[in-house]
Backbone as JSON, one array per atom type, in Angstrom:
{
  "sequence": "XXXXXXXXXXXXXXXXXXXXXXXXXXXXXXXXXXXXXXXXXXXXXXXXXXXXXXXXXXXXXXXXXXXXXXXXXXXXXXXXXXXXXXXXXXXXXXXXXXXXXX",
  "N": [[0.84, -1.17, 0.0], [0.57, 2.15, -0.9], [2.13, 4.59, 1.01], [2.38, 7.49, 2.98], [5.01, 8.59, 4.82], [5.73, 10.47, 7.59], [8.3, 11.96, 9.24], [9.32, 13.54, 12.04], [11.74, 15.58, 13.57], [13.25, 16.19, 16.69], [14.99, 19.12, 17.51], [17.35, 19.43, 19.21], [18.26, 16.77, 19.81], [18.62, 15.77, 17.23], [20.5, 17.57, 16.15], [22.71, 16.89, 17.71], [23.1, 14.17, 16.98], [23.62, 14.43, 14.22], [25.97, 15.89, 14.24], [27.9, 14.18, 15.13], [30.77, 12.07, 14.37], [30.53, 10.84, 11.1], [27.8, 11.31, 11.19], [25.98, 12.47, 9.33], [26.25, 10.67, 7.25], [25.25, 8.33, 8.45], [22.62, 9.17, 8.86], [21.78, 9.41, 6.2], [21.9, 6.7, 5.48], [19.79, 5.69, 7.03], [17.66, 7.02, 5.81], [17.91, 6.07, 3.16], [17.25, 3.44, 3.71], [14.52, 3.48, 3.79], [13.66, 2.98, 1.27], [12.25, 4.57, -0.57], [9.77, 5.88, -2.82], [9.73, 8.57, -3.25], [11.34, 11.28, -1.56], [11.12, 14.0, 0.61], [12.13, 17.03, 2.23], [11.17, 19.25, 4.77], [9.91, 21.88, 6.9], [7.71, 20.99, 9.54], [4.3, 21.6, 10.71], [4.85, 22.59, 13.21], [7.24, 23.79, 12.95], [9.44, 22.14, 12.99], [12.24, 20.19, 11.81], [11.46, 18.01, 9.21], [10.87, 14.94, 7.52], [9.42, 13.73, 4.62], [8.19, 10.94, 3.11], [7.31, 8.83, 0.42], [6.31, 5.61, 0.39], [6.17, 2.06, -0.39], [4.24, 0.21, 1.49], [4.03, -2.8, 1.85], [3.75, -4.78, 3.73], [2.62, -4.71, 6.99], [4.35, -5.44, 9.05], [6.7, -4.24, 8.5], [6.67, -1.76, 9.61], [7.92, -1.35, 12.25], [10.59, -1.82, 11.43], [11.06, 0.29, 9.74], [10.48, 2.55, 11.38], [11.87, 2.33, 13.91], [14.76, 2.86, 13.75], [14.74, 5.65, 13.48], [13.34, 6.44, 15.75], [15.08, 5.49, 17.79], [17.57, 6.67, 17.24], [17.15, 9.42, 16.81], [15.06, 10.23, 18.4], [12.69, 10.69, 17.1], [9.4, 11.53, 15.85], [7.09, 9.48, 14.23], [4.87, 9.08, 11.59], [2.43, 7.25, 9.82], [0.61, 7.26, 6.87], [-1.9, 6.09, 4.79], [-1.98, 6.65, 1.3], [-3.17, 7.79, -1.93], [-2.54, 7.77, -5.45], [-3.52, 9.71, -8.38], [-4.72, 7.91, -10.26], [-5.49, 5.74, -8.64], [-7.27, 7.0, -6.91], [-9.25, 7.85, -8.71], [-10.16, 5.36, -9.66], [-11.27, 4.27, -7.28], [-13.29, 6.19, -6.7], [-14.87, 5.94, -9.01], [-15.79, 3.32, -8.63], [-17.33, 3.61, -6.29], [-19.27, 5.4, -7.25], [-20.46, 3.8, -9.19], [-21.59, 1.82, -7.56], [-23.44, 3.32, -6.15], [-25.21, 4.08, -8.11], [-26.7, 1.89, -8.64]],
  "CA": [[0.0, 0.0, 0.0], [1.33, 3.41, -0.95], [2.02, 5.21, 2.32], [3.18, 8.68, 3.26], [5.65, 8.54, 6.12], [6.22, 11.77, 8.05], [9.21, 11.8, 10.36], [9.66, 14.86, 12.59], [12.95, 15.43, 14.37], [13.54, 17.21, 17.7], [16.19, 19.85, 17.1], [18.54, 19.17, 20.03], [18.72, 15.39, 19.61], [19.07, 15.61, 15.85], [21.76, 18.3, 16.0], [23.76, 16.08, 18.33], [23.34, 12.99, 16.16], [24.21, 14.81, 12.94], [27.31, 16.45, 14.43], [28.83, 13.11, 15.45], [31.48, 11.57, 13.18], [29.66, 10.07, 10.19], [26.39, 11.54, 11.51], [25.2, 12.68, 8.11], [26.3, 9.39, 6.53], [24.3, 7.42, 9.12], [21.28, 9.67, 8.56], [21.49, 9.02, 4.82], [21.64, 5.27, 5.48], [18.42, 5.51, 7.53], [16.74, 7.5, 4.76], [17.98, 5.09, 2.07], [16.56, 2.24, 4.17], [13.08, 3.61, 3.53], [13.41, 2.52, -0.11], [11.11, 5.42, -0.91], [9.46, 6.34, -4.17], [10.13, 9.97, -3.21], [11.66, 11.81, -0.23], [11.19, 15.46, 0.66], [12.44, 17.59, 3.54], [10.52, 20.55, 5.0], [9.48, 22.08, 8.29], [6.31, 20.61, 9.78], [3.45, 22.69, 11.21], [5.43, 23.09, 14.45], [8.53, 24.37, 12.63], [10.51, 21.16, 13.19], [12.72, 19.47, 10.63], [10.65, 16.82, 8.92], [11.09, 14.18, 6.3], [8.19, 13.17, 4.07], [8.58, 9.92, 2.14], [6.27, 7.97, -0.12], [6.86, 4.25, 0.34], [5.22, 0.96, -0.59], [4.17, -0.56, 2.73], [3.38, -4.04, 1.44], [3.54, -5.62, 4.91], [2.67, -3.88, 8.19], [5.47, -5.81, 9.92], [7.81, -3.35, 8.13], [6.57, -0.5, 10.35], [9.03, -1.2, 13.21], [11.86, -1.78, 10.7], [11.17, 1.65, 9.22], [10.4, 3.58, 12.41], [12.77, 2.21, 15.06], [16.03, 3.59, 13.64], [14.48, 7.08, 13.7], [13.0, 6.57, 17.19], [16.23, 5.22, 18.66], [18.7, 7.55, 16.96], [16.81, 10.86, 16.81], [13.84, 10.45, 19.2], [11.75, 11.28, 16.14], [7.99, 11.12, 15.79], [6.87, 8.88, 12.91], [3.45, 8.88, 11.25], [2.17, 6.52, 8.58], [-0.71, 7.59, 6.32], [-2.13, 5.54, 3.45], [-2.28, 7.68, 0.31], [-3.46, 7.3, -3.28], [-2.25, 8.66, -6.57], [-4.77, 10.05, -9.06], [-5.33, 6.73, -10.86], [-6.13, 4.97, -7.57], [-8.42, 7.78, -6.45], [-10.27, 7.78, -9.76], [-10.7, 3.99, -9.64], [-12.13, 4.15, -6.1], [-14.48, 7.04, -6.86], [-15.72, 5.31, -10.03], [-16.44, 2.16, -8.01], [-18.38, 4.11, -5.4], [-20.33, 5.96, -8.08], [-21.14, 2.67, -9.8], [-22.39, 1.19, -6.51], [-24.53, 4.22, -5.76], [-26.14, 4.19, -9.22], [-27.52, 0.66, -8.73]],
  "C": [[0.89, 1.24, 0.0], [1.06, 4.16, 0.35], [2.92, 6.43, 2.4], [3.71, 8.55, 4.68], [6.15, 9.95, 6.44], [7.06, 11.51, 9.29], [9.63, 13.2, 10.8], [10.74, 14.69, 13.65], [13.07, 16.54, 15.41], [14.91, 17.83, 17.42], [17.43, 19.43, 17.89], [19.12, 17.78, 19.78], [19.29, 15.2, 18.22], [20.37, 16.36, 15.6], [22.92, 17.48, 16.55], [24.11, 14.88, 17.46], [24.03, 13.34, 14.84], [25.64, 15.34, 13.08], [28.34, 15.4, 14.84], [29.58, 12.69, 14.19], [30.56, 10.64, 12.37], [28.17, 10.25, 10.46], [25.51, 11.7, 10.29], [25.15, 11.4, 7.28], [25.3, 8.4, 7.13], [22.86, 7.85, 8.85], [20.87, 9.25, 7.15], [21.19, 7.53, 4.73], [20.22, 4.97, 5.98], [17.41, 5.91, 6.47], [16.73, 6.52, 3.58], [17.25, 3.8, 2.43], [15.05, 2.3, 3.99], [12.69, 3.04, 2.17], [12.2, 3.26, -0.68], [11.01, 5.69, -2.4], [9.89, 7.81, -4.32], [10.39, 10.37, -1.77], [11.78, 13.32, -0.33], [11.49, 15.88, 2.09], [11.79, 18.97, 3.64], [10.29, 20.68, 6.5], [8.04, 21.61, 8.41], [5.54, 21.81, 10.33], [3.98, 23.31, 12.5], [6.81, 23.72, 14.22], [9.71, 23.43, 12.83], [10.97, 20.6, 11.85], [11.85, 18.24, 10.44], [11.04, 16.23, 7.58], [9.73, 13.64, 5.89], [8.59, 12.2, 2.98], [7.36, 9.14, 1.7], [6.9, 6.59, -0.31], [5.76, 3.27, -0.03], [5.28, 0.12, 0.67], [3.37, -1.83, 2.45], [3.01, -4.91, 2.64], [3.66, -4.75, 6.16], [3.81, -4.23, 9.15], [6.71, -4.98, 9.59], [7.79, -2.06, 8.95], [7.69, -0.37, 11.39], [10.4, -1.1, 12.52], [12.11, -0.36, 10.18], [11.32, 2.66, 10.36], [11.49, 3.52, 13.47], [14.11, 2.92, 14.91], [15.86, 5.1, 13.91], [14.09, 7.35, 15.15], [14.29, 6.52, 18.03], [17.37, 6.22, 18.46], [18.37, 9.02, 17.18], [15.64, 11.22, 17.73], [12.75, 11.11, 18.35], [10.32, 10.77, 16.37], [7.73, 10.65, 14.37], [5.38, 8.63, 12.72], [3.36, 8.17, 9.91], [0.75, 6.84, 8.13], [-0.87, 6.93, 4.96], [-2.51, 6.69, 2.52], [-2.54, 7.02, -1.04], [-2.95, 8.3, -4.31], [-3.57, 8.91, -7.31], [-5.46, 8.82, -9.65], [-6.07, 5.89, -9.81], [-7.37, 5.69, -7.04], [-9.56, 7.68, -7.45], [-10.94, 6.41, -9.78], [-11.68, 3.82, -8.47], [-13.4, 4.96, -6.22], [-15.41, 6.45, -7.91], [-16.45, 4.1, -9.46], [-17.56, 2.58, -7.09], [-19.55, 4.64, -6.21], [-21.15, 4.85, -8.73], [-22.06, 1.97, -8.8], [-23.61, 2.04, -6.17], [-25.59, 4.34, -6.86], [-27.06, 2.97, -9.31], [-28.44, 0.51, -7.57]]
}
């Protein structure tokens, strides 16, 4: 299932982790481990550093594999949200419309 993962990082903990030797390299390894379709960085609504990644979450047992490195290393907050692209949205809406017409 296509899923949007939002990872928000506390400033102090993340600054410390990134300033360690190989800190940025380790961060990149965690990000690469997402095997994301796309990854974006921006501030969240609270002004915190955040990562937004679109992944294929085929098996929910992958949630701890994805989230734990960010929890343990950065004390990050991780959210998973199922999302659809336009083709999937259109397919679902057409199915609902078809059901409602009968």
